[in-house]
PDBQT receptor file of N, H, CA, C and O in Angstrom, charges set to zero:
ATOM      1  N   MET A   1      22.759  64.126 128.537  1.00  0.00    +0.000 N 
ATOM      2  CA  MET A   1      22.768  63.793 127.281  1.00  0.00    +0.000 C 
ATOM      3  C   MET A   1      22.810  65.127 126.258  1.00  0.00    +0.000 C 
ATOM      4  O   MET A   1      23.642  65.374 125.385  1.00  0.00    +0.000 OA
ATOM      5  N   PRO A   2      21.640  65.897 126.660  1.00  0.00    +0.000 N 
ATOM      6  CA  PRO A   2      21.513  67.343 125.730  1.00  0.00    +0.000 C 
ATOM      7  C   PRO A   2      22.794  68.202 126.112  1.00  0.00    +0.000 C 
ATOM      8  O   PRO A   2      22.994  69.122 125.319  1.00  0.00    +0.000 OA
ATOM      9  N   SER A   3      23.634  68.108 127.074  1.00  0.00    +0.000 N 
ATOM     10  H   SER A   3      23.471  67.360 127.718  1.00  0.00    +0.000 HD
ATOM     11  CA  SER A   3      24.466  69.128 127.129  1.00  0.00    +0.000 C 
ATOM     12  C   SER A   3      25.752  68.418 126.492  1.00  0.00    +0.000 C 
ATOM     13  O   SER A   3      26.700  69.201 126.425  1.00  0.00    +0.000 OA
ATOM     14  N   ALA A   4      26.026  67.143 126.010  1.00  0.00    +0.000 N 
ATOM     15  H   ALA A   4      25.257  66.507 126.064  1.00  0.00    +0.000 HD
ATOM     16  CA  ALA A   4      26.969  66.799 125.199  1.00  0.00    +0.000 C 
ATOM     17  C   ALA A   4      26.635  66.964 123.829  1.00  0.00    +0.000 C 
ATOM     18  O   ALA A   4      27.483  66.804 122.952  1.00  0.00    +0.000 OA
ATOM     19  N   ARG A   5      25.223  67.333 123.537  1.00  0.00    +0.000 N 
ATOM     20  H   ARG A   5      24.534  67.463 124.250  1.00  0.00    +0.000 HD
ATOM     21  CA  ARG A   5      24.940  67.232 122.151  1.00  0.00    +0.000 C 
ATOM     22  C   ARG A   5      25.203  68.911 121.709  1.00  0.00    +0.000 C 
ATOM     23  O   ARG A   5      25.585  69.336 120.619  1.00  0.00    +0.000 OA
ATOM     24  N   ILE A   6      24.844  69.716 123.003  1.00  0.00    +0.000 N 
ATOM     25  H   ILE A   6      24.534  69.371 123.889  1.00  0.00    +0.000 HD
ATOM     26  CA  ILE A   6      25.176  71.257 122.778  1.00  0.00    +0.000 C 
ATOM     27  C   ILE A   6      26.719  71.512 122.540  1.00  0.00    +0.000 C 
ATOM     28  O   ILE A   6      27.222  72.285 121.725  1.00  0.00    +0.000 OA
ATOM     29  N   ASP A   7      27.386  70.633 123.493  1.00  0.00    +0.000 N 
ATOM     30  H   ASP A   7      26.977  70.005 124.155  1.00  0.00    +0.000 HD
ATOM     31  CA  ASP A   7      29.013  70.919 123.178  1.00  0.00    +0.000 C 
ATOM     32  C   ASP A   7      29.399  70.570 121.961  1.00  0.00    +0.000 C 
ATOM     33  O   ASP A   7      30.358  71.147 121.449  1.00  0.00    +0.000 OA
ATOM     34  N   ARG A   8      28.711  69.558 121.288  1.00  0.00    +0.000 N 
ATOM     35  H   ARG A   8      27.931  69.089 121.704  1.00  0.00    +0.000 HD
ATOM     36  CA  ARG A   8      29.231  69.185 119.996  1.00  0.00    +0.000 C 
ATOM     37  C   ARG A   8      28.715  70.197 118.920  1.00  0.00    +0.000 C 
ATOM     38  O   ARG A   8      29.394  70.384 117.910  1.00  0.00    +0.000 OA
ATOM     39  N   LEU A   9      27.759  70.728 119.074  1.00  0.00    +0.000 N 
ATOM     40  H   LEU A   9      27.207  70.576 119.894  1.00  0.00    +0.000 HD
ATOM     41  CA  LEU A   9      27.142  71.752 118.056  1.00  0.00    +0.000 C 
ATOM     42  C   LEU A   9      27.939  73.101 118.301  1.00  0.00    +0.000 C 
ATOM     43  O   LEU A   9      27.924  73.942 117.401  1.00  0.00    +0.000 OA
ATOM     44  N   GLU A  10      28.572  73.328 119.369  1.00  0.00    +0.000 N 
ATOM     45  H   GLU A  10      28.585  72.645 120.099  1.00  0.00    +0.000 HD
ATOM     46  CA  GLU A  10      29.159  74.586 119.849  1.00  0.00    +0.000 C 
ATOM     47  C   GLU A  10      30.549  74.344 119.056  1.00  0.00    +0.000 C 
ATOM     48  O   GLU A  10      31.121  75.154 118.327  1.00  0.00    +0.000 OA
ATOM     49  N   GLU A  11      30.940  73.047 119.376  1.00  0.00    +0.000 N 
ATOM     50  H   GLU A  11      30.475  72.389 119.968  1.00  0.00    +0.000 HD
ATOM     51  CA  GLU A  11      32.572  72.808 118.696  1.00  0.00    +0.000 C 
ATOM     52  C   GLU A  11      32.379  73.074 117.294  1.00  0.00    +0.000 C 
ATOM     53  O   GLU A  11      33.116  73.811 116.639  1.00  0.00    +0.000 OA
ATOM     54  N   ARG A  12      31.274  72.399 116.800  1.00  0.00    +0.000 N 
ATOM     55  H   ARG A  12      30.676  71.800 117.332  1.00  0.00    +0.000 HD
ATOM     56  CA  ARG A  12      31.079  72.499 115.231  1.00  0.00    +0.000 C 
ATOM     57  C   ARG A  12      30.954  73.899 114.586  1.00  0.00    +0.000 C 
ATOM     58  O   ARG A  12      31.437  74.230 113.503  1.00  0.00    +0.000 OA
ATOM     59  N   GLN A  13      30.228  74.665 115.425  1.00  0.00    +0.000 N 
ATOM     60  H   GLN A  13      29.835  74.396 116.305  1.00  0.00    +0.000 HD
ATOM     61  CA  GLN A  13      29.904  76.192 114.937  1.00  0.00    +0.000 C 
ATOM     62  C   GLN A  13      31.389  76.760 115.120  1.00  0.00    +0.000 C 
ATOM     63  O   GLN A  13      31.833  77.331 114.124  1.00  0.00    +0.000 OA
ATOM     64  N   ALA A  14      32.139  76.699 116.124  1.00  0.00    +0.000 N 
ATOM     65  H   ALA A  14      31.779  76.235 116.934  1.00  0.00    +0.000 HD
ATOM     66  CA  ALA A  14      33.400  77.322 116.251  1.00  0.00    +0.000 C 
ATOM     67  C   ALA A  14      34.258  76.875 114.937  1.00  0.00    +0.000 C 
ATOM     68  O   ALA A  14      34.772  77.652 114.132  1.00  0.00    +0.000 OA
ATOM     69  N   TRP A  15      34.301  75.376 114.897  1.00  0.00    +0.000 N 
ATOM     70  H   TRP A  15      33.883  74.745 115.550  1.00  0.00    +0.000 HD
ATOM     71  CA  TRP A  15      35.003  75.072 113.471  1.00  0.00    +0.000 C 
ATOM     72  C   TRP A  15      34.668  75.630 112.228  1.00  0.00    +0.000 C 
ATOM     73  O   TRP A  15      35.542  76.013 111.450  1.00  0.00    +0.000 OA
ATOM     74  N   LEU A  16      33.454  75.707 111.981  1.00  0.00    +0.000 N 
ATOM     75  H   LEU A  16      32.745  75.396 112.614  1.00  0.00    +0.000 HD
ATOM     76  CA  LEU A  16      32.788  76.401 110.550  1.00  0.00    +0.000 C 
ATOM     77  C   LEU A  16      33.130  77.817 110.674  1.00  0.00    +0.000 C 
ATOM     78  O   LEU A  16      33.491  78.358 109.629  1.00  0.00    +0.000 OA
ATOM     79  N   GLU A  17      33.087  78.605 111.848  1.00  0.00    +0.000 N 
ATOM     80  H   GLU A  17      32.793  78.165 112.697  1.00  0.00    +0.000 HD
ATOM     81  CA  GLU A  17      33.531  79.723 111.846  1.00  0.00    +0.000 C 
ATOM     82  C   GLU A  17      34.829  80.066 111.452  1.00  0.00    +0.000 C 
ATOM     83  O   GLU A  17      35.095  80.953 110.641  1.00  0.00    +0.000 OA
ATOM     84  N   ARG A  18      35.755  79.247 112.123  1.00  0.00    +0.000 N 
ATOM     85  H   ARG A  18      35.539  78.526 112.782  1.00  0.00    +0.000 HD
ATOM     86  CA  ARG A  18      37.283  79.476 111.716  1.00  0.00    +0.000 C 
ATOM     87  C   ARG A  18      37.585  79.243 110.300  1.00  0.00    +0.000 C 
ATOM     88  O   ARG A  18      38.425  79.885 109.670  1.00  0.00    +0.000 OA
ATOM     89  N   HIS A  19      36.744  78.140 109.749  1.00  0.00    +0.000 N 
ATOM     90  H   HIS A  19      36.061  77.618 110.260  1.00  0.00    +0.000 HD
ATOM     91  CA  HIS A  19      36.897  77.724 108.369  1.00  0.00    +0.000 C 
ATOM     92  C   HIS A  19      36.296  78.637 107.373  1.00  0.00    +0.000 C 
ATOM     93  O   HIS A  19      36.774  78.665 106.239  1.00  0.00    +0.000 OA
ATOM     94  N   VAL A  20      35.315  79.369 107.684  1.00  0.00    +0.000 N 
ATOM     95  H   VAL A  20      34.927  79.346 108.605  1.00  0.00    +0.000 HD
ATOM     96  CA  VAL A  20      34.937  80.477 106.878  1.00  0.00    +0.000 C 
ATOM     97  C   VAL A  20      35.977  81.855 106.828  1.00  0.00    +0.000 C 
ATOM     98  O   VAL A  20      36.224  82.616 105.892  1.00  0.00    +0.000 OA
ATOM     99  N   THR A  21      36.394  81.838 108.022  1.00  0.00    +0.000 N 
ATOM    100  H   THR A  21      36.193  81.220 108.782  1.00  0.00    +0.000 HD
ATOM    101  CA  THR A  21      37.488  83.033 108.248  1.00  0.00    +0.000 C 
ATOM    102  C   THR A  21      38.770  82.748 107.330  1.00  0.00    +0.000 C 
ATOM    103  O   THR A  21      39.386  83.607 106.700  1.00  0.00    +0.000 OA
ATOM    104  N   GLU A  22      39.028  81.499 107.372  1.00  0.00    +0.000 N 
ATOM    105  H   GLU A  22      38.527  80.802 107.885  1.00  0.00    +0.000 HD
ATOM    106  CA  GLU A  22      40.192  80.977 106.588  1.00  0.00    +0.000 C 
ATOM    107  C   GLU A  22      40.012  80.946 105.093  1.00  0.00    +0.000 C 
ATOM    108  O   GLU A  22      40.939  81.154 104.311  1.00  0.00    +0.000 OA
ATOM    109  N   GLN A  23      38.581  80.634 104.679  1.00  0.00    +0.000 N 
ATOM    110  H   GLN A  23      37.828  80.464 105.315  1.00  0.00    +0.000 HD
ATOM    111  CA  GLN A  23      38.397  81.040 103.294  1.00  0.00    +0.000 C 
ATOM    112  C   GLN A  23      38.484  82.262 102.867  1.00  0.00    +0.000 C 
ATOM    113  O   GLN A  23      39.005  82.522 101.782  1.00  0.00    +0.000 OA
ATOM    114  N   ASP A  24      37.945  83.249 103.729  1.00  0.00    +0.000 N 
ATOM    115  H   ASP A  24      37.522  83.038 104.610  1.00  0.00    +0.000 HD
ATOM    116  CA  ASP A  24      37.795  84.625 103.337  1.00  0.00    +0.000 C 
ATOM    117  C   ASP A  24      39.108  85.140 103.170  1.00  0.00    +0.000 C 
ATOM    118  O   ASP A  24      39.301  85.890 102.214  1.00  0.00    +0.000 OA
ATOM    119  N   LYS A  25      40.154  84.831 104.031  1.00  0.00    +0.000 N 
ATOM    120  H   LYS A  25      39.997  84.221 104.808  1.00  0.00    +0.000 HD
ATOM    121  CA  LYS A  25      41.562  85.097 103.718  1.00  0.00    +0.000 C 
ATOM    122  C   LYS A  25      42.047  84.635 102.670  1.00  0.00    +0.000 C 
ATOM    123  O   LYS A  25      42.676  85.479 102.031  1.00  0.00    +0.000 OA
ATOM    124  N   ALA A  26      42.002  83.309 102.085  1.00  0.00    +0.000 N 
ATOM    125  H   ALA A  26      41.491  82.624 102.604  1.00  0.00    +0.000 HD
ATOM    126  CA  ALA A  26      42.278  82.818 100.913  1.00  0.00    +0.000 C 
ATOM    127  C   ALA A  26      41.706  83.794  99.709  1.00  0.00    +0.000 C 
ATOM    128  O   ALA A  26      42.391  84.443  98.919  1.00  0.00    +0.000 OA
ATOM    129  N   MET A  27      40.429  83.732  99.774  1.00  0.00    +0.000 N 
ATOM    130  H   MET A  27      39.872  83.205 100.416  1.00  0.00    +0.000 HD
ATOM    131  CA  MET A  27      39.668  84.431  98.667  1.00  0.00    +0.000 C 
ATOM    132  C   MET A  27      40.408  85.861  98.371  1.00  0.00    +0.000 C 
ATOM    133  O   MET A  27      40.733  86.170  97.225  1.00  0.00    +0.000 OA
ATOM    134  N   LEU A  28      40.657  86.745  99.552  1.00  0.00    +0.000 N 
ATOM    135  H   LEU A  28      40.392  86.494 100.483  1.00  0.00    +0.000 HD
ATOM    136  CA  LEU A  28      41.248  87.872  99.293  1.00  0.00    +0.000 C 
ATOM    137  C   LEU A  28      42.668  87.915  98.823  1.00  0.00    +0.000 C 
ATOM    138  O   LEU A  28      43.056  88.809  98.071  1.00  0.00    +0.000 OA
ATOM    139  N   ALA A  29      43.496  86.899  99.286  1.00  0.00    +0.000 N 
ATOM    140  H   ALA A  29      43.181  86.173  99.897  1.00  0.00    +0.000 HD
ATOM    141  CA  ALA A  29      44.521  86.742  98.593  1.00  0.00    +0.000 C 
ATOM    142  C   ALA A  29      44.573  86.300  97.089  1.00  0.00    +0.000 C 
ATOM    143  O   ALA A  29      45.452  86.757  96.359  1.00  0.00    +0.000 OA
ATOM    144  N   LEU A  30      43.778  85.548  96.692  1.00  0.00    +0.000 N 
ATOM    145  H   LEU A  30      43.063  85.177  97.285  1.00  0.00    +0.000 HD
ATOM    146  CA  LEU A  30      43.408  85.129  95.522  1.00  0.00    +0.000 C 
ATOM    147  C   LEU A  30      43.226  86.301  94.584  1.00  0.00    +0.000 C 
ATOM    148  O   LEU A  30      43.883  86.465  93.556  1.00  0.00    +0.000 OA
ATOM    149  N   ASN A  31      42.258  87.113  95.040  1.00  0.00    +0.000 N 
ATOM    150  H   ASN A  31      41.725  86.979  95.875  1.00  0.00    +0.000 HD
ATOM    151  CA  ASN A  31      41.749  88.318  94.359  1.00  0.00    +0.000 C 
ATOM    152  C   ASN A  31      42.903  89.552  94.116  1.00  0.00    +0.000 C 
ATOM    153  O   ASN A  31      42.968  90.342  93.174  1.00  0.00    +0.000 OA
ATOM    154  N   GLU A  32      43.744  89.436  95.248  1.00  0.00    +0.000 N 
ATOM    155  H   GLU A  32      43.692  88.795  96.013  1.00  0.00    +0.000 HD
ATOM    156  CA  GLU A  32      44.903  90.447  95.077  1.00  0.00    +0.000 C 
ATOM    157  C   GLU A  32      45.807  89.804  94.075  1.00  0.00    +0.000 C 
ATOM    158  O   GLU A  32      46.368  90.541  93.264  1.00  0.00    +0.000 OA
ATOM    159  N   GLU A  33      46.013  88.506  94.039  1.00  0.00    +0.000 N 
ATOM    160  H   GLU A  33      45.558  87.908  94.698  1.00  0.00    +0.000 HD
ATOM    161  CA  GLU A  33      46.928  88.063  93.094  1.00  0.00    +0.000 C 
ATOM    162  C   GLU A  33      46.308  88.074  91.685  1.00  0.00    +0.000 C 
ATOM    163  O   GLU A  33      47.050  88.165  90.707  1.00  0.00    +0.000 OA
ATOM    164  N   LEU A  34      45.154  87.997  91.568  1.00  0.00    +0.000 N 
ATOM    165  H   LEU A  34      44.551  87.923  92.362  1.00  0.00    +0.000 HD
ATOM    166  CA  LEU A  34      44.251  88.021  90.277  1.00  0.00    +0.000 C 
ATOM    167  C   LEU A  34      44.639  89.555  89.726  1.00  0.00    +0.000 C 
ATOM    168  O   LEU A  34      45.139  89.687  88.609  1.00  0.00    +0.000 OA
ATOM    169  N   ALA A  35      44.406  90.556  90.484  1.00  0.00    +0.000 N 
ATOM    170  H   ALA A  35      44.000  90.449  91.391  1.00  0.00    +0.000 HD
ATOM    171  CA  ALA A  35      44.476  91.962  90.143  1.00  0.00    +0.000 C 
ATOM    172  C   ALA A  35      45.793  92.110  89.690  1.00  0.00    +0.000 C 
ATOM    173  O   ALA A  35      45.981  92.539  88.552  1.00  0.00    +0.000 OA
ATOM    174  N   ARG A  36      46.880  91.769  90.535  1.00  0.00    +0.000 N 
ATOM    175  H   ARG A  36      46.727  91.420  91.460  1.00  0.00    +0.000 HD
ATOM    176  CA  ARG A  36      48.222  91.846  90.058  1.00  0.00    +0.000 C 
ATOM    177  C   ARG A  36      48.633  91.218  88.680  1.00  0.00    +0.000 C 
ATOM    178  O   ARG A  36      49.300  91.753  87.795  1.00  0.00    +0.000 OA
ATOM    179  N   LEU A  37      48.059  89.900  88.699  1.00  0.00    +0.000 N 
ATOM    180  H   LEU A  37      47.517  89.465  89.418  1.00  0.00    +0.000 HD
ATOM    181  CA  LEU A  37      48.346  89.310  87.225  1.00  0.00    +0.000 C 
ATOM    182  C   LEU A  37      47.735  89.794  86.152  1.00  0.00    +0.000 C 
ATOM    183  O   LEU A  37      48.282  89.661  85.057  1.00  0.00    +0.000 OA
ATOM    184  N   ARG A  38      46.568  90.405  86.259  1.00  0.00    +0.000 N 
ATOM    185  H   ARG A  38      46.124  90.513  87.148  1.00  0.00    +0.000 HD
ATOM    186  CA  ARG A  38      45.672  91.086  85.104  1.00  0.00    +0.000 C 
ATOM    187  C   ARG A  38      46.531  92.576  84.885  1.00  0.00    +0.000 C 
ATOM    188  O   ARG A  38      46.527  93.103  83.772  1.00  0.00    +0.000 OA
ATOM    189  N   ALA A  39      47.128  93.085  85.829  1.00  0.00    +0.000 N 
ATOM    190  H   ALA A  39      47.131  92.657  86.732  1.00  0.00    +0.000 HD
ATOM    191  CA  ALA A  39      47.722  94.280  85.383  1.00  0.00    +0.000 C 
ATOM    192  C   ALA A  39      49.282  93.922  84.974  1.00  0.00    +0.000 C 
ATOM    193  O   ALA A  39      49.872  94.902  84.518  1.00  0.00    +0.000 OA
ATOM    194  N   GLU A  40      49.796  93.130  85.021  1.00  0.00    +0.000 N 
ATOM    195  H   GLU A  40      49.317  92.334  85.391  1.00  0.00    +0.000 HD
ATOM    196  CA  GLU A  40      51.135  92.701  84.593  1.00  0.00    +0.000 C 
ATOM    197  C   GLU A  40      50.613  92.285  82.952  1.00  0.00    +0.000 C 
ATOM    198  O   GLU A  40      51.167  92.804  81.983  1.00  0.00    +0.000 OA
ATOM    199  N   LEU A  41      49.647  91.430  82.820  1.00  0.00    +0.000 N 
ATOM    200  H   LEU A  41      49.197  91.007  83.607  1.00  0.00    +0.000 HD
ATOM    201  CA  LEU A  41      49.278  90.822  81.555  1.00  0.00    +0.000 C 
ATOM    202  C   LEU A  41      49.001  92.089  80.686  1.00  0.00    +0.000 C 
ATOM    203  O   LEU A  41      49.464  92.193  79.550  1.00  0.00    +0.000 OA
ATOM    204  N   LYS A  42      48.205  93.072  81.286  1.00  0.00    +0.000 N 
ATOM    205  H   LYS A  42      47.829  92.987  82.209  1.00  0.00    +0.000 HD
ATOM    206  CA  LYS A  42      47.887  94.262  80.552  1.00  0.00    +0.000 C 
ATOM    207  C   LYS A  42      49.178  95.072  79.933  1.00  0.00    +0.000 C 
ATOM    208  O   LYS A  42      49.243  95.509  78.784  1.00  0.00    +0.000 OA
ATOM    209  N   LYS A  43      50.180  95.174  80.935  1.00  0.00    +0.000 N 
ATOM    210  H   LYS A  43      50.128  94.818  81.868  1.00  0.00    +0.000 HD
ATOM    211  CA  LYS A  43      51.420  95.649  80.480  1.00  0.00    +0.000 C 
ATOM    212  C   LYS A  43      52.134  94.928  79.404  1.00  0.00    +0.000 C 
ATOM    213  O   LYS A  43      52.822  95.521  78.574  1.00  0.00    +0.000 OA
ATOM    214  N   LEU A  44      51.935  93.401  79.425  1.00  0.00    +0.000 N 
ATOM    215  H   LEU A  44      51.375  92.919  80.099  1.00  0.00    +0.000 HD
ATOM    216  CA  LEU A  44      52.718  92.665  78.443  1.00  0.00    +0.000 C 
ATOM    217  C   LEU A  44      51.938  92.597  77.138  1.00  0.00    +0.000 C 
ATOM    218  O   LEU A  44      52.391  92.012  76.154  1.00  0.00    +0.000 OA
ATOM    219  N   ARG A  45      50.714  93.228  77.151  1.00  0.00    +0.000 N 
ATOM    220  H   ARG A  45      50.346  93.703  77.950  1.00  0.00    +0.000 HD
ATOM    221  CA  ARG A  45      50.079  93.342  75.796  1.00  0.00    +0.000 C 
ATOM    222  C   ARG A  45      50.458  94.408  75.269  1.00  0.00    +0.000 C 
ATOM    223  O   ARG A  45      50.765  94.522  74.083  1.00  0.00    +0.000 OA
ATOM    224  N   GLU A  46      50.472  95.225  76.038  1.00  0.00    +0.000 N 
ATOM    225  H   GLU A  46      50.222  95.132  77.002  1.00  0.00    +0.000 HD
ATOM    226  CA  GLU A  46      50.579  96.887  75.635  1.00  0.00    +0.000 C 
ATOM    227  C   GLU A  46      52.357  96.989  75.153  1.00  0.00    +0.000 C 
ATOM    228  O   GLU A  46      52.875  97.918  74.532  1.00  0.00    +0.000 OA
ATOM    229  N   ARG A  47      52.950  95.891  75.597  1.00  0.00    +0.000 N 
ATOM    230  H   ARG A  47      52.529  95.137  76.101  1.00  0.00    +0.000 HD
ATOM    231  CA  ARG A  47      54.380  96.286  75.073  1.00  0.00    +0.000 C 
ATOM    232  C   ARG A  47      54.709  96.096  73.737  1.00  0.00    +0.000 C 
ATOM    233  O   ARG A  47      55.422  96.918  73.163  1.00  0.00    +0.000 OA
ATOM    234  N   PRO A  48      54.161  94.853  73.023  1.00  0.00    +0.000 N 
ATOM    235  CA  PRO A  48      54.483  94.645  71.685  1.00  0.00    +0.000 C 
ATOM    236  C   PRO A  48      53.826  95.630  70.819  1.00  0.00    +0.000 C 
ATOM    237  O   PRO A  48      54.345  95.811  69.718  1.00  0.00    +0.000 OA
ATOM    238  N   ALA A  49      52.705  96.341  71.142  1.00  0.00    +0.000 N 
ATOM    239  H   ALA A  49      52.283  96.194  72.036  1.00  0.00    +0.000 HD
ATOM    240  CA  ALA A  49      52.105  97.315  70.408  1.00  0.00    +0.000 C 
ATOM    241  C   ALA A  49      52.793  98.691  70.344  1.00  0.00    +0.000 C 
ATOM    242  O   ALA A  49      52.590  99.501  69.440  1.00  0.00    +0.000 OA
ATOM    243  N   ALA A  50      53.692  98.897  71.466  1.00  0.00    +0.000 N 
ATOM    244  H   ALA A  50      53.857  98.239  72.200  1.00  0.00    +0.000 HD
ATOM    245  CA  ALA A  50      54.383 100.150  71.376  1.00  0.00    +0.000 C 
ATOM    246  C   ALA A  50      55.588  99.780  70.541  1.00  0.00    +0.000 C 
ATOM    247  O   ALA A  50      55.996 100.606  69.725  1.00  0.00    +0.000 OA
ATOM    248  N   GLY A  51      56.108  98.779  70.654  1.00  0.00    +0.000 N 
ATOM    249  H   GLY A  51      55.777  98.109  71.318  1.00  0.00    +0.000 HD
ATOM    250  CA  GLY A  51      57.459  98.304  70.134  1.00  0.00    +0.000 C 
ATOM    251  C   GLY A  51      57.145  98.355  68.537  1.00  0.00    +0.000 C 
ATOM    252  O   GLY A  51      57.979  98.772  67.734  1.00  0.00    +0.000 OA
ATOM    253  N   SER A  52      55.738  97.846  68.127  1.00  0.00    +0.000 N 
ATOM    254  H   SER A  52      55.060  97.508  68.779  1.00  0.00    +0.000 HD
ATOM    255  CA  SER A  52      55.683  97.668  66.650  1.00  0.00    +0.000 C 
ATOM    256  C   SER A  52      55.659  99.072  65.988  1.00  0.00    +0.000 C 
ATOM    257  O   SER A  52      56.159  99.167  64.867  1.00  0.00    +0.000 OA
ATOM    258  N   GLU A  53      55.120 100.173  66.580  1.00  0.00    +0.000 N 
ATOM    259  H   GLU A  53      54.714 100.096  67.491  1.00  0.00    +0.000 HD
ATOM    260  CA  GLU A  53      55.219 101.499  66.048  1.00  0.00    +0.000 C 
ATOM    261  C   GLU A  53      56.544 101.758  65.811  1.00  0.00    +0.000 C 
ATOM    262  O   GLU A  53      56.773 102.249  64.706  1.00  0.00    +0.000 OA
ATOM    263  N   ASN A  54      57.267 101.613  66.366  1.00  0.00    +0.000 N 
ATOM    264  H   ASN A  54      57.082 101.214  67.264  1.00  0.00    +0.000 HD
ATOM    265  CA  ASN A  54      58.741 102.063  66.156  1.00  0.00    +0.000 C 
ATOM    266  C   ASN A  54      59.526 101.214  65.020  1.00  0.00    +0.000 C 
ATOM    267  O   ASN A  54      60.514 101.640  64.421  1.00  0.00    +0.000 OA
ATOM    268  N   SER A  55      58.914  99.910  64.814  1.00  0.00    +0.000 N 
ATOM    269  H   SER A  55      58.111  99.564  65.300  1.00  0.00    +0.000 HD
ATOM    270  CA  SER A  55      59.855  99.108  63.923  1.00  0.00    +0.000 C 
ATOM    271  C   SER A  55      59.151  99.000  62.590  1.00  0.00    +0.000 C 
ATOM    272  O   SER A  55      59.545  98.234  61.711  1.00  0.00    +0.000 OA
ATOM    273  N   GLU A  56      57.888  99.948  62.440  1.00  0.00    +0.000 N 
ATOM    274  H   GLU A  56      57.568 100.570  63.155  1.00  0.00    +0.000 HD
ATOM    275  CA  GLU A  56      57.389  99.878  61.111  1.00  0.00    +0.000 C 
ATOM    276  C   GLU A  56      58.304 100.596  59.942  1.00  0.00    +0.000 C 
ATOM    277  O   GLU A  56      58.282 100.206  58.775  1.00  0.00    +0.000 OA
ATOM    278  N   GLN A  57      59.074 101.644  60.385  1.00  0.00    +0.000 N 
ATOM    279  H   GLN A  57      59.093 101.961  61.334  1.00  0.00    +0.000 HD
ATOM    280  CA  GLN A  57      59.820 102.464  59.524  1.00  0.00    +0.000 C 
ATOM    281  C   GLN A  57      61.421 102.196  60.110  1.00  0.00    +0.000 C 
ATOM    282  O   GLN A  57      61.872 102.845  61.054  1.00  0.00    +0.000 OA
ATOM    283  N   PRO A  58      62.053 101.329  59.525  1.00  0.00    +0.000 N 
ATOM    284  CA  PRO A  58      63.399 101.370  59.830  1.00  0.00    +0.000 C 
ATOM    285  C   PRO A  58      64.270 102.413  59.280  1.00  0.00    +0.000 C 
ATOM    286  O   PRO A  58      64.150 103.036  58.225  1.00  0.00    +0.000 OA
ATOM    287  N   ASP A  59      65.135 102.485  60.157  1.00  0.00    +0.000 N 
ATOM    288  H   ASP A  59      65.232 101.979  61.014  1.00  0.00    +0.000 HD
ATOM    289  CA  ASP A  59      66.265 103.736  59.626  1.00  0.00    +0.000 C 
ATOM    290  C   ASP A  59      66.968 103.157  58.358  1.00  0.00    +0.000 C 
ATOM    291  O   ASP A  59      67.149 101.951  58.190  1.00  0.00    +0.000 OA
ATOM    292  N   SER A  60      67.297 104.009  57.594  1.00  0.00    +0.000 N 
ATOM    293  H   SER A  60      67.149 104.989  57.731  1.00  0.00    +0.000 HD
ATOM    294  CA  SER A  60      68.237 103.454  56.304  1.00  0.00    +0.000 C 
ATOM    295  C   SER A  60      69.569 103.200  56.877  1.00  0.00    +0.000 C 
ATOM    296  O   SER A  60      70.294 102.377  56.318  1.00  0.00    +0.000 OA
ATOM    297  N   ASP A  61      69.938 103.769  57.852  1.00  0.00    +0.000 N 
ATOM    298  H   ASP A  61      69.349 104.437  58.307  1.00  0.00    +0.000 HD
ATOM    299  CA  ASP A  61      71.285 103.230  58.322  1.00  0.00    +0.000 C 
ATOM    300  C   ASP A  61      71.400 101.730  58.862  1.00  0.00    +0.000 C 
ATOM    301  O   ASP A  61      72.447 101.082  58.860  1.00  0.00    +0.000 OA
ATOM    302  N   ASP A  62      70.237 101.307  59.296  1.00  0.00    +0.000 N 
ATOM    303  H   ASP A  62      69.387 101.833  59.298  1.00  0.00    +0.000 HD
ATOM    304  CA  ASP A  62      70.257  99.912  60.053  1.00  0.00    +0.000 C 
ATOM    305  C   ASP A  62      70.212  98.918  59.008  1.00  0.00    +0.000 C 
ATOM    306  O   ASP A  62      69.146  98.389  58.692  1.00  0.00    +0.000 OA
ATOM    307  N   ARG A  63      71.381  98.616  58.419  1.00  0.00    +0.000 N 
ATOM    308  H   ARG A  63      72.246  99.046  58.676  1.00  0.00    +0.000 HD
ATOM    309  CA  ARG A  63      71.464  97.739  57.590  1.00  0.00    +0.000 C 
ATOM    310  C   ARG A  63      71.848  96.260  58.171  1.00  0.00    +0.000 C 
ATOM    311  O   ARG A  63      72.506  96.279  59.211  1.00  0.00    +0.000 OA
ATOM    312  N   PRO A  64      71.560  95.140  57.696  1.00  0.00    +0.000 N 
ATOM    313  CA  PRO A  64      72.010  93.950  58.391  1.00  0.00    +0.000 C 
ATOM    314  C   PRO A  64      73.586  93.879  58.237  1.00  0.00    +0.000 C 
ATOM    315  O   PRO A  64      74.085  94.439  57.260  1.00  0.00    +0.000 OA
ATOM    316  N   PRO A  65      74.358  93.255  59.104  1.00  0.00    +0.000 N 
ATOM    317  CA  PRO A  65      75.876  93.050  59.000  1.00  0.00    +0.000 C 
ATOM    318  C   PRO A  65      76.363  92.488  57.721  1.00  0.00    +0.000 C 
ATOM    319  O   PRO A  65      77.513  92.752  57.370  1.00  0.00    +0.000 OA
ATOM    320  N   HIS A  66      75.624  91.759  57.009  1.00  0.00    +0.000 N 
ATOM    321  H   HIS A  66      74.690  91.544  57.294  1.00  0.00    +0.000 HD
ATOM    322  CA  HIS A  66      76.049  90.917  55.735  1.00  0.00    +0.000 C 
ATOM    323  C   HIS A  66      76.323  91.791  54.562  1.00  0.00    +0.000 C 
ATOM    324  O   HIS A  66      76.924  91.367  53.575  1.00  0.00    +0.000 OA
ATOM    325  N   TYR A  67      75.776  93.302  54.694  1.00  0.00    +0.000 N 
ATOM    326  H   TYR A  67      75.288  93.646  55.496  1.00  0.00    +0.000 HD
ATOM    327  CA  TYR A  67      75.764  94.388  53.607  1.00  0.00    +0.000 C 
ATOM    328  C   TYR A  67      77.225  94.941  53.680  1.00  0.00    +0.000 C 
ATOM    329  O   TYR A  67      77.580  95.848  52.928  1.00  0.00    +0.000 OA
TER     330      TYR A  67
């Protein structure tokens, strides 16, 4: 009987080690995706600020089509 118990414990340990490895891979992938999304968000936040500087002083030649 002790042999069966040891076998069960070894199987459980192997399963837990595999599970931890899979979780580590998932966490790494999520961390990489989060870094990519943060960089993309930073670019999107900077875009309107750069565009608003140019649009503060419109050119006198830029009249709407109804004039």
